[in-house]
PAVEX-412479 format. One line per field, with one value per residue (C-alpha): y negated, x, z. Coordinates in steps of 0.25 Angstrom, whole numbers. Each point is the difference from the previous one (the first is absolute). Layout:
! residues N
py <- Y/...
px <- X/...
pz <- Z/...
//
This chain:
! residues 82
py <- -8/-10/-15/3/13/12/14/13/12/14/9/14/5/-11/3/15/-4/-8/-14/-10/-14/-12/-14/-13/-14/-8/-9/11/5/-6/8/10/10/12/13/10/14/4/-8/6/-6/13/8/9/-9/-1/-14/-14/-6/-14/-5/-11/-7/-5/-6/14/8/5/9/8/3/8/-10/1/-9/-5/-10/-7/2/-8/-12/-1/1/-11/-8/2/-1/-15/2/9/-10/-7
px <- 158/2/3/15/2/-5/1/-3/-1/-1/-12/3/0/10/9/0/5/11/-6/5/-6/3/-1/4/-1/-11/10/8/-12/2/-11/-11/-2/-8/8/-6/-3/8/12/14/-1/-9/-3/-13/-5/-16/-1/5/9/2/14/4/13/10/13/5/-7/-14/-8/-11/-12/-13/-13/-14/-7/13/-5/-8/12/9/-10/0/15/3/-10/8/14/0/14/-6/-11/11
pz <- 176/11/-1/0/-7/-8/6/-2/10/-5/3/4/-14/-4/12/-4/-14/6/-1/10/6/-9/2/-8/4/-9/-5/-7/-8/-14/-8/-2/-11/-3/-2/-10/4/-12/4/2/15/3/-11/0/12/0/3/-4/10/6/-3/10/-6/11/0/2/-10/-3/11/-5/7/-3/5/-1/-9/-6/-10/12/9/-10/-1/16/1/-10/8/12/-6/-4/-6/-11/-5/-9
//
C-alpha cells in the first residue's frame, strides 16, 4: 500500500499460476472482509483470505497475520472508519 494506491505484485509461484499485477486507488476501497477458507470463492483452500472490496468488486489475497492486517488497513483507510 502506498499513500495513493493498493497494489499486488505476484511472486514467482503466483506468476506460474497466472496471477497478474493489480492496483487500485485508495479512494476506490470500500470495505474489508475475511473470506473463510471453506467459501465458494476458493473451496479447499488452506487459509482464510483478505477480501478487499472496491468499486469494481472484491479482490482476494492470502496474507500473513490476517486479523492484525485488517486492523492496520482500517487505520490506513479513513473512508472505512464510518
